[in-house]
N, CA and C of each residue as an Amber inpcrd file, in Angstrom:
protein
   327
   3.6300000  22.7280000  17.0070000   3.8570000  21.6640000  16.0480000
   5.2160000  21.8850000  15.3950000   5.9490000  20.8290000  15.2730000
   7.2710000  20.8920000  14.6750000   7.1890000  20.4900000  13.2040000
   7.2850000  21.4830000  12.3470000   7.2090000  21.2320000  10.9050000
   8.4080000  20.4090000  10.4520000   9.5360000  20.6230000  11.1000000
  10.7490000  19.8920000  10.7430000  10.5570000  18.3850000  10.9490000
   9.9460000  17.9970000  12.0490000   9.6990000  16.5810000  12.3180000
   8.7420000  15.9920000  11.2920000   7.7060000  16.7400000  10.9550000
   6.7350000  16.2580000   9.9660000   7.4090000  16.0690000   8.6100000
   8.1720000  17.0600000   8.1810000   8.8180000  16.9670000   6.8720000
   9.8330000  15.8260000   6.8160000  10.6060000  15.6490000   7.8830000
  11.5780000  14.5560000   7.8910000  10.8950000  13.1950000   7.8830000
   9.8360000  13.0390000   8.6560000   9.1530000  11.7440000   8.6760000
   8.4920000  11.4530000   7.3320000   7.9250000  12.4800000   6.7010000
   7.3320000  12.2900000   5.3710000   8.4120000  11.9640000   4.3450000
   9.5270000  12.6710000   4.4070000  10.6170000  12.4290000   3.4600000
  11.1760000  11.0130000   3.5980000  11.3700000  10.5750000   4.8190000
  11.9450000   9.2430000   5.0380000  10.9810000   8.1450000   4.5990000
   9.7090000   8.2430000   4.9910000   8.7630000   7.1910000   4.6020000
   8.5170000   7.1830000   3.0990000   8.4260000   8.3560000   2.4910000
   8.2130000   8.4070000   1.0480000   9.4140000   7.8470000   0.3000000
  10.6070000   8.1590000   0.7640000  11.8140000   7.6350000   0.1180000
  11.8990000   6.1180000   0.2430000  11.6200000   5.6130000   1.4340000
  11.6850000   4.1640000   1.6320000  10.6250000   3.4300000   0.8170000
   9.3680000   3.8420000   0.9770000   8.2840000   3.1440000   0.2890000
   8.3990000   3.3200000  -1.2220000   8.6400000   4.5520000  -1.6570000
   8.7590000   4.8190000  -3.0880000   9.9710000   4.1480000  -3.6990000
  11.0650000   4.1180000  -2.9550000  12.2760000   3.4590000  -3.4540000
  12.0650000   1.9750000  -3.6790000  11.4540000   1.3130000  -2.7060000
  11.1840000  -0.1130000  -2.8780000  10.1930000  -0.3620000  -4.0130000
   9.2270000   0.5220000  -4.1580000   8.2690000   0.3700000  -5.2510000
   8.9580000   0.5350000  -6.6010000   9.8670000   1.4900000  -6.7000000
  10.5880000   1.6790000  -7.9600000  11.5240000   0.5160000  -8.2590000
  12.1630000  -0.0170000  -7.2340000  13.1000000  -1.1180000  -7.4490000
  12.3750000  -2.3820000  -7.8960000  11.3060000  -2.7290000  -7.2090000
  10.6620000  -4.0090000  -7.4730000   9.5350000  -3.9490000  -8.5060000
   8.9830000  -2.7660000  -8.7500000   7.8700000  -2.6470000  -9.7010000
   8.0860000  -1.4500000 -10.6220000   9.2540000  -1.3510000 -11.2210000
   9.5560000  -0.2070000 -12.0750000   8.6370000  -0.2050000 -13.2920000
   8.0760000   0.9450000 -13.5820000   7.1990000   1.0960000 -14.7340000
   5.7200000   1.0460000 -14.3830000   5.3860000   0.5460000 -13.2070000
   3.9910000   0.5100000 -12.7760000   3.7130000   1.8020000 -12.0100000
   3.3940000   2.8520000 -12.7590000   3.3130000   4.1860000 -12.1730000
   2.0660000   4.3800000 -11.3270000   0.9970000   3.6510000 -11.6090000
  -0.1870000   3.7420000 -10.7490000   0.1250000   3.1910000  -9.3620000
   0.8200000   2.0790000  -9.3400000   1.2230000   1.4990000  -8.0600000
   2.1550000   2.4570000  -7.3170000   3.0850000   3.0530000  -8.0410000
   4.0150000   4.0020000  -7.4310000   3.2580000   5.1830000  -6.8240000
   2.2510000   5.6830000  -7.5370000   1.4510000   6.7910000  -7.0190000
   0.7270000   6.4270000  -5.7370000   0.1300000   5.2470000  -5.7090000
  -0.5670000   4.8050000  -4.4990000   0.3980000   4.6030000  -3.3370000
   1.5630000   4.0570000  -3.6280000   2.5550000   3.8370000  -2.5750000
   3.0330000   5.1690000  -2.0010000   3.2450000   6.1520000  -2.8580000
   3.7000000   7.4630000  -2.3810000   2.6090000   8.1470000  -1.5590000
   1.3530000   8.0450000  -1.9870000   0.2520000   8.6270000  -1.2070000
   0.1700000   7.9560000   0.1600000   0.2830000   6.6380000   0.1800000
   0.2610000   5.9140000   1.4500000   1.4370000   6.3310000   2.3300000
   2.6060000   6.5050000   1.7240000   3.7950000   6.9050000   2.4860000
   3.6450000   8.3150000   3.0510000   3.0250000   9.2120000   2.2960000
   2.7820000  10.5620000   2.8120000   1.8770000  10.5170000   4.0390000
   0.8310000   9.7060000   3.9630000  -0.0860000   9.5700000   5.0960000
   0.6210000   8.9690000   6.3030000   1.3690000   7.9010000   6.0840000
   2.0630000   7.2490000   7.1960000   3.0970000   8.1950000   7.8060000
   3.8200000   8.9220000   6.9680000   4.8080000   9.8680000   7.4830000
   4.1820000  10.9610000   8.3220000   3.0530000  11.4870000   7.8760000
   2.3700000  12.5290000   8.6530000   1.7460000  11.9550000   9.9200000
   1.3120000  10.7110000   9.8740000   0.7030000  10.0950000  11.0530000
   1.7470000   9.7020000  12.0920000   2.9460000   9.3710000  11.6460000
   4.0070000   8.9610000  12.5650000   4.6130000  10.1540000  13.3010000
   4.6460000  11.3090000  12.6660000   5.3430000  12.4730000  13.2310000
   4.9130000  12.8190000  14.6600000   3.6190000  12.8920000  14.9770000
   3.2590000  13.2000000  16.3660000   3.6410000  12.1040000  17.3590000
   3.7750000  10.8790000  16.8750000   4.1540000   9.7870000  17.7640000
   5.6590000   9.7670000  18.0160000   6.4350000  10.3180000  17.0950000
   7.8900000  10.3630000  17.2610000   8.2740000  11.4090000  18.2960000
   7.6780000  12.5760000  18.2030000   8.0510000  13.7010000  19.0640000
   6.7950000  14.2600000  19.7270000   6.3310000  13.5920000  20.7550000
   5.0540000  13.9470000  21.3850000   5.0600000  15.3170000  22.0560000
   6.1930000  15.7480000  22.5850000   6.2060000  17.0070000  23.3370000
   6.0260000  18.2310000  22.4400000   6.3640000  18.1280000  21.1720000
   6.1930000  19.2550000  20.2550000   4.8190000  19.2870000  19.5890000
   4.0350000  18.2530000  19.7740000   2.7150000  18.1760000  19.1490000
   1.6510000  18.1400000  20.2370000   1.1280000  19.3090000  20.5610000
   0.0780000  19.3570000  21.5780000  -1.2390000  18.8170000  21.0340000
  -1.4810000  19.0300000  19.7520000  -2.6890000  18.5120000  19.1040000
  -2.2860000  17.6500000  17.9110000  -1.5000000  16.6260000  18.1970000
  -1.0370000  15.7250000  17.1440000  -2.1680000  14.9430000  16.5050000
  -3.2110000  14.6900000  17.2840000  -4.3590000  13.9570000  16.7530000
  -5.0020000  14.7160000  15.6020000  -4.9550000  16.0410000  15.6550000
  -5.5470000  16.8440000  14.5880000  -4.7650000  16.6740000  13.2810000
  -3.4480000  16.6360000  13.3810000  -2.6120000  16.3940000  12.2020000
  -2.8820000  15.0090000  11.6330000  -3.0320000  14.0200000  12.4990000
  -3.2710000  12.6620000  12.0350000  -4.6260000  12.5350000  11.3430000
  -5.6420000  13.1650000  11.8870000  -6.9660000  13.1190000  11.2600000
  -6.9530000  13.8630000   9.9290000  -6.3190000  15.0340000   9.9000000
  -6.2590000  15.8110000   8.6550000  -5.4710000  15.0690000   7.5830000
  -4.3650000  14.4470000   7.9620000  -3.5720000  13.6860000   6.9910000
  -4.3720000  12.5080000   6.4500000  -5.1100000  11.8370000   7.3120000
  -5.9420000  10.7220000   6.8630000  -7.0470000  11.1650000   5.9250000
  -7.6880000  12.2750000   6.2600000  -8.7640000  12.7840000   5.4070000
  -8.2260000  13.2050000   4.0420000  -7.0890000  13.8820000   4.0350000
  -6.4860000  14.2960000   2.7570000  -6.0610000  13.0840000   1.9350000
  -5.4720000  12.0900000   2.5920000  -5.0690000  10.8780000   1.8750000
  -6.2890000  10.1700000   1.2970000  -7.3870000  10.1480000   2.0380000
  -8.6130000   9.5370000   1.5270000  -9.1350000  10.2470000   0.2900000
  -9.1150000  11.5700000   0.3120000  -9.5760000  12.3340000  -0.8500000
  -8.6660000  12.0970000  -2.0510000  -7.3570000  12.1200000  -1.8240000
  -6.4160000  11.9300000  -2.9320000  -6.5470000  10.5330000  -3.5230000
  -6.7190000   9.5290000  -2.6850000  -6.9010000   8.1720000  -3.2050000
  -8.2230000   8.0680000  -3.9590000  -9.2610000   8.7240000  -3.4620000
 -10.5260000   8.7490000  -4.1960000 -10.3780000   9.4040000  -5.5600000
  -9.6480000  10.5050000  -5.6200000  -9.3990000  11.1610000  -6.9080000
  -8.5100000  10.3030000  -7.8020000  -7.5990000   9.5750000  -7.2010000
  -6.7090000   8.6990000  -7.9550000  -7.5000000   7.6090000  -8.6700000
  -8.5750000   7.1460000  -8.0380000  -9.4260000   6.1260000  -8.6470000
 -10.5710000   6.7360000  -9.4550000 -10.4740000   8.0120000  -9.7510000
 -11.4210000   8.7310000 -10.6120000 -12.8510000   8.7090000 -10.0670000
 -12.9900000   8.8440000  -8.7570000 -14.3210000   8.9630000  -8.1720000
 -14.7890000  10.3940000  -8.3890000 -15.8760000  10.5550000  -9.1110000
 -16.3260000  11.8960000  -9.4620000 -17.5000000  12.3640000  -8.6180000
 -18.0690000  11.4710000  -7.8530000 -19.1860000  11.8390000  -7.0030000
 -18.6620000  12.4730000  -5.7140000 -19.2300000  13.5950000  -5.3420000
 -18.7980000  14.2840000  -4.1280000 -19.1070000  13.4510000  -2.8900000
 -20.1660000  12.6400000  -2.9580000 -20.5100000  11.7880000  -1.8240000
 -19.4600000  10.7050000  -1.6100000 -18.9700000  10.1210000  -2.7070000
 -17.9370000   9.0920000  -2.5800000 -16.6280000   9.6900000  -2.0740000
 -16.3000000  10.8800000  -2.5360000 -15.0930000  11.5410000  -2.0370000
 -15.2320000  11.8850000  -0.5560000 -16.4280000  12.2730000  -0.1430000
 -16.6580000  12.5540000   1.2770000 -16.5150000  11.2800000   2.1050000
 -17.0090000  10.1620000   1.5780000 -16.8490000   8.8810000   2.2810000
 -15.3760000   8.4980000   2.3880000 -14.6230000   8.7080000   1.3130000
 -13.1810000   8.4310000   1.3520000 -12.4970000   9.3070000   2.3940000
 -12.9200000  10.5550000   2.4740000 -12.3440000  11.4740000   3.4440000
 -12.6630000  11.0430000   4.8760000 -13.8860000  10.6190000   5.1100000
 -14.2810000  10.1750000   6.4550000 -13.5270000   8.9070000   6.8460000
 -13.4150000   7.9700000   5.9170000 -12.6870000   6.7280000   6.2060000
 -11.2130000   7.0320000   6.4760000 -10.6160000   7.9060000   5.6630000
  -9.2270000   8.2990000   5.8890000  -9.0420000   9.0210000   7.2110000
  -9.9780000   9.8980000   7.5480000  -9.9140000  10.5860000   8.8350000
 -10.0340000   9.6230000  10.0020000 -10.8760000   8.6120000   9.8470000
 -11.0170000   7.5940000  10.8890000  -9.7160000   6.8150000  11.0600000
  -9.0660000   6.4710000   9.9420000  -7.7710000   5.7890000  10.0340000
  -6.7210000   6.6900000  10.6770000  -6.7950000   7.9800000  10.3910000
  -5.8870000   8.9210000  11.0430000  -6.1570000   9.0310000  12.5310000
  -7.4200000   8.9940000  12.9110000  -7.7900000   9.0630000  14.3170000
  -7.2970000   7.8250000  15.0700000  -7.2940000   6.6850000  14.3840000
  -6.8100000   5.4460000  14.9900000  -5.2950000   5.2700000  14.8650000
  -4.6080000   6.2440000  14.3090000  -3.1640000   6.1220000  14.0780000
  -2.3650000   5.7800000  15.3350000  -2.6430000   6.3720000  16.5000000
  -1.8540000   5.9870000  17.6780000  -1.9750000   4.5060000  18.0260000
  -3.0770000   3.8840000  17.6370000  -3.2670000   2.4610000  17.9280000
  -2.4460000   1.6010000  16.9750000  -2.5430000   1.8630000  15.6650000
  -1.8670000   0.9810000  14.7190000  -0.3970000   1.3100000  14.5360000
   0.0190000   2.5120000  14.8840000   1.4400000   2.8530000  14.7550000
   2.2740000   2.0790000  15.7720000   1.7060000   1.7760000  16.9210000
   2.4620000   1.0240000  17.9320000   2.7770000  -0.3950000  17.4740000
   2.0620000  -0.8930000  16.4720000   2.2970000  -2.2490000  15.9770000
   3.2850000  -2.3040000  14.8220000   3.7440000  -1.1570000  14.3520000
   4.7360000  -1.1280000  13.2770000   6.1070000  -1.3270000  13.9030000
   6.8130000  -2.3300000  13.4300000   8.1470000  -2.6030000  13.9550000
   9.1780000  -2.0290000  12.9970000   9.9320000  -1.0830000  13.4920000
  10.9810000  -0.4680000  12.6840000  12.2880000  -1.1700000  13.0090000
  12.9910000  -1.6560000  11.9900000  14.2350000  -2.4000000  12.2600000
  15.3260000  -1.5220000  12.8440000
């Protein structure tokens, strides 16, 4: 696994998404937090698709990133039940597992 590719993809997506959120919705910090969490997930999910030869088990990174993003979003919405956080984690992991499908539909200019 190439940590450099993961960090660069996370940095670029977080900068782009967070920058646009700050420009157009300055002061709405809850929105900014959600946008940054989403950007972290997308950046980690894109990394194995950018450089496939360095990621032998890229699907594992995508599932883990999705599960972590689900937990963080659940905590962001103040879900205190462990069952609800587990559901958020499973849903996020499922989205991470499907990342190779939906990433192909993202058009980068």
